[in-house]
C-alpha positions in Angstrom: 4.7 -22.2 -19.7 2.3 -19.1 -20.9 1.2 -16.2 -20.0 -2.0 -17.1 -19.0 -1.2 -20.1 -16.6 1.7 -18.2 -15.4 -0.5 -15.8 -14.4 -2.6 -18.0 -12.0 0.4 -18.6 -9.5 0.7 -15.2 -8.4 -1.4 -11.9 -7.4 -0.4 -9.4 -10.3 1.5 -6.0 -9.2 3.6 -8.2 -7.0 7.6 -7.2 -6.5 9.4 -6.8 -9.5 11.9 -9.4 -7.3 8.5 -11.7 -7.2 7.4 -11.8 -10.1 10.9 -12.7 -11.7 11.8 -15.2 -9.4 7.8 -17.1 -11.2 9.0 -16.6 -14.3 11.8 -18.1 -15.3 10.3 -20.2 -17.6 7.7 -17.5 -19.2 9.3 -17.1 -23.3 7.3 -13.9 -23.6 8.8 -12.4 -20.4 11.5 -9.5 -20.6 13.8 -10.6 -18.0 16.1 -7.4 -18.7 13.5 -5.2 -17.5 12.7 -7.1 -14.6 16.2 -7.0 -13.3 16.5 -3.0 -13.6 12.8 -2.7 -12.3 14.4 -4.8 -9.3 17.2 -2.8 -8.7 14.8 0.3 -9.1 12.6 -1.6 -6.2 15.4 -1.4 -3.9 15.7 1.8 -3.2 13.4 2.2 -0.3 13.2 5.0 2.8 16.5 4.6 5.0 18.4 3.0 1.9 18.7 5.7 -0.4 22.0 5.8 -1.7 23.3 2.4 -2.8 26.7 1.0 -4.5 26.1 -1.9 -7.0 27.3 -4.7 -4.4 24.9 -3.4 -1.8 22.5 -3.7 -5.1 23.5 -6.9 -5.6 23.6 -8.5 -2.3 20.1 -7.3 -2.0 18.9 -7.9 -5.0 20.3 -11.7 -6.2 21.5 -10.4 -9.4 25.0 -10.6 -10.0 26.8 -7.9 -9.5 28.2 -6.7 -13.3 24.8 -7.7 -14.6 23.8 -4.8 -11.9 26.7 -2.5 -13.0 25.4 -2.4 -16.5 21.9 -1.7 -15.5 22.4 0.9 -12.7 24.9 2.5 -15.5 21.8 2.1 -18.2 19.0 3.4 -15.6 21.3 6.4 -14.4 21.9 7.4 -18.5 18.2 7.6 -19.0 18.0 9.6 -15.6 16.4 7.9 -13.0 19.1 6.8 -11.4 22.0 9.6 -10.0 25.8 8.6 -9.5 27.3 9.9 -6.5 31.4 9.9 -7.8 32.6 10.7 -4.5 30.8 7.8 -2.6 30.7 5.6 -5.8 26.7 5.0 -5.2 24.0 5.8 -7.3 20.5 7.5 -5.7 16.9 7.7 -7.5 17.0 10.7 -10.0 14.0 13.2 -10.4 12.6 11.3 -13.5 11.1 8.6 -11.3 9.0 10.9 -9.9 7.4 11.2 -13.6 6.1 7.3 -13.4 4.2 8.1 -10.4 2.7 10.9 -11.4 0.0 10.3 -14.0 -1.6 7.5 -11.7 -1.9 10.1 -8.9 -3.4 12.2 -11.4 -5.8 9.9 -12.3 -7.4 9.9 -8.9 -8.7 12.9 -9.1 -11.5 12.3 -5.9 -8.0 13.3 -3.4 -8.4 16.9 -4.3 -11.9 16.6 -3.5 -11.2 14.8 0.1 -8.9 16.3 0.7 -10.4 19.5 2.1 -12.6 16.6 4.6 -9.4 15.0 5.3 -8.0 17.9 6.7 -10.9 18.6 8.7 -11.4 15.7 10.3 -7.1 15.6 11.0 -7.4 19.0 12.6 -10.4 17.7 14.8 -8.8 14.9 16.3 -5.3 15.7 15.8 -3.6 13.7 13.9 -3.6 12.6 11.0 -5.9 11.4 7.4 -4.6 9.1 4.4 -5.8 7.3 1.6 -4.1 3.8 0.8 -4.0 2.4 -2.4 -3.5 -1.5 -2.2 -0.6 -3.3 -3.6 0.3 -6.6 -3.1 0.6 -6.9 0.3 0.7 -3.2 1.1 -1.0 -0.1 1.2 0.8 2.5 -0.9 -0.3 6.2 0.5 -1.9 8.0 -2.3 -3.3 11.3 -0.1 -2.5 12.7 3.3 -3.7 15.1 5.8 -2.4 15.8 9.3 -2.5 18.5 12.2 0.4 19.5 13.7 2.9 16.9 16.2 0.9 13.9 14.7 4.4 11.4 16.8 6.7 9.1 14.8 4.7 7.8 12.3 3.9 10.7 9.7 2.8 9.2 6.5 3.9 10.7 3.5 2.1 9.9 -0.5 3.9 6.8 -2.0 5.2 5.8 1.4 4.4 1.4 2.4 2.9 0.2 4.7 2.0 -3.4 5.3 -1.4 -5.1 4.7 -2.3 -7.7 7.9 -1.0 -5.5 10.9 -2.5 -2.1 9.6 -6.2 -1.2 10.0 -5.9 0.7 6.3 -4.7 -2.9 5.0 -8.0 -4.6 6.6 -10.1 -2.1 4.8 -8.7 -2.4 1.7 -9.2 -6.0 1.7 -12.7 -5.7 2.9 -13.3 -4.1 -0.7 -12.1 -6.9 -2.6 -14.2 -9.2 -4.1 -13.9 -12.9 -2.2 -11.5 -14.9 -5.1 -9.3 -11.8 -5.0 -9.5 -11.6 -0.8 -8.6 -15.3 -1.0 -5.5 -15.1 -2.8 -4.4 -12.4 -1.2 -4.2 -14.2 1.8 -2.3 -16.7 0.5 0.3 -14.6 -0.7 0.8 -12.7 3.0 1.0 -16.0 3.8 3.8 -17.2 0.9 5.5 -14.3 1.5 5.9 -14.2 5.3 4.7 -17.2 7.4 5.4 -15.8 10.9 3.4 -12.3 10.0 0.8 -14.7 8.6 0.8 -16.7 12.0 0.8 -13.3 14.2 -1.5 -11.1 12.9 -3.9 -13.7 11.3 -6.8 -13.3 14.3 -6.5 -9.6 13.6 -6.3 -10.1 10.5 -10.0 -11.5 10.1 -11.0 -9.7 13.0 -11.0 -6.4 11.0 -12.8 -7.7 7.8 -15.5 -8.6 10.3 -15.4 -4.9 11.5 -15.5 -3.5 8.5 -18.8 -5.8 7.9 -20.8 -5.3 10.7 -19.7 -1.7 11.4 -18.0 0.2 8.3 -14.8 0.8 10.1 -11.9 -1.5 11.8 -9.1 -0.7 14.8 -5.5 -0.8 15.3 -4.0 -1.1 18.4 -0.7 0.3 17.9 -0.3 -3.5 16.3 2.4 -2.0 13.3 3.3 1.1 15.3 2.7 0.5 19.3 2.5 4.4 20.0 0.0 4.6 17.1 -3.7 3.6 17.2 -5.8 4.0 14.1 -9.6 3.5 12.6 -9.6 2.6 9.1 -12.6 2.4 6.1 -13.4 0.8 3.0 -13.6 3.3 0.2 -14.2 1.7 -3.1 -12.6 -1.0 -5.3 -12.2 0.3 -9.2 -13.3 -2.5 -11.0 -12.0 -1.8 -14.0 -8.5 -0.8 -13.0 -8.5 -3.5 -9.9 -7.8 -0.8 -7.6 -8.8 -1.0 -3.8 -8.9 1.8 -1.4 -9.4 2.7 2.2 -9.1 5.6 4.1 -7.6 5.6 7.8 -7.1 7.7 10.8 -4.2 7.7 13.4 -3.3 9.6 16.3 -1.3 9.4 19.4 -2.1 7.0 22.0 -1.7 9.1 24.5 -4.5 11.7 23.1 -7.2 9.4 23.4 -9.8 8.1 25.9 -10.8 4.7 26.7 -13.0 3.5 24.3 -12.9 7.0 22.0 -11.2 5.2 19.2 -14.2 3.3 18.6 -17.0 5.3 20.0 -16.2 8.3 18.3 -13.4 8.4 15.5 -14.3 4.7 13.8 -17.9 6.4 13.3 -16.5 9.8 11.7 -14.1 8.1 9.7 -16.7 5.3 7.9 -18.4 9.2 7.6 -16.2 10.4 5.5 -15.8 7.2 3.5 -19.3 7.5 2.9 -19.0 11.4 1.7 -16.0 10.5 -0.8 -17.5 7.7 -1.9 -20.8 10.1 -2.9 -18.6 12.1 -4.7 -16.6 9.0 -6.5 -19.8 7.1 -7.2 -21.0 10.9 -9.0 -18.3 10.7 -11.3 -17.1 7.1 -11.4 -19.6 5.4 -12.7 -16.9 2.0 -12.6 -16.4 2.6 -8.7 -18.2 -0.2 -7.0 -18.1 -0.7 -3.0 -17.7 -4.1 -1.9 -18.3 -4.7 1.8 -17.0 -8.0 3.2 -19.8 -10.3 4.5 -19.4 -12.1 7.3 -18.6 -15.6 6.1 -15.7 -14.1 3.8 -14.5 -12.5 7.0 -14.3 -15.5 8.9 -12.7 -17.5 6.8 
């Protein structure tokens, strides 16, 4: 299969494991490199220390192959071997990969004071997320005091379909990309898609009509959130949104929709103004009602 035809089968930026599985008949695909990235992606919060057997079970890659990959990655500085436990953890060099990407997002520094002001005002968190396949990745965050069980941090992933941040980012996508995203979510977890499809599409409709969408504890029961679309950087194929999460017990009835929602939408407008002034390749796409009600 050619690279062009292979790319039509999946969204860009799927997990390394998903791309590896879909590329068995692509002669131009570097399988060994992909397997190494699959191993790196197996390290997540809660699974920060893994042995070769555990990595083999998590990735489906045979243990002897995993052993060669982890040895190589440790030699390169991306993993660190702990001999006392015969396990590996991510090493400092892995951070180098993320820094150039974050440094390119210069709007984060300009947005941070405005985000911090809102976070302190509502006693919650305000974060910017970047769409990555069926997840959102936090790229900037501000918080004030005790914000409950969910403490966002740069690099942390959350699901698109269950979150206000994810739905708001999807609202920035061109129609064809938005439709592909829905198909990918359904293909990855049909049960999850069936459970949240209506709320997901309702979120797109909210973004189109009000400039923000709400999420009442669908991802974390004790946290209610609103989010607004930010922009779609068409040259980089990057979609951003901004959210505000608040412990549910701090909210008055109707406050999330009546007060916090308009404030996050206004903050998004302010950030877009800064970005448009600096980066003409950035555009804002609001989902229309027709696409939102697909």
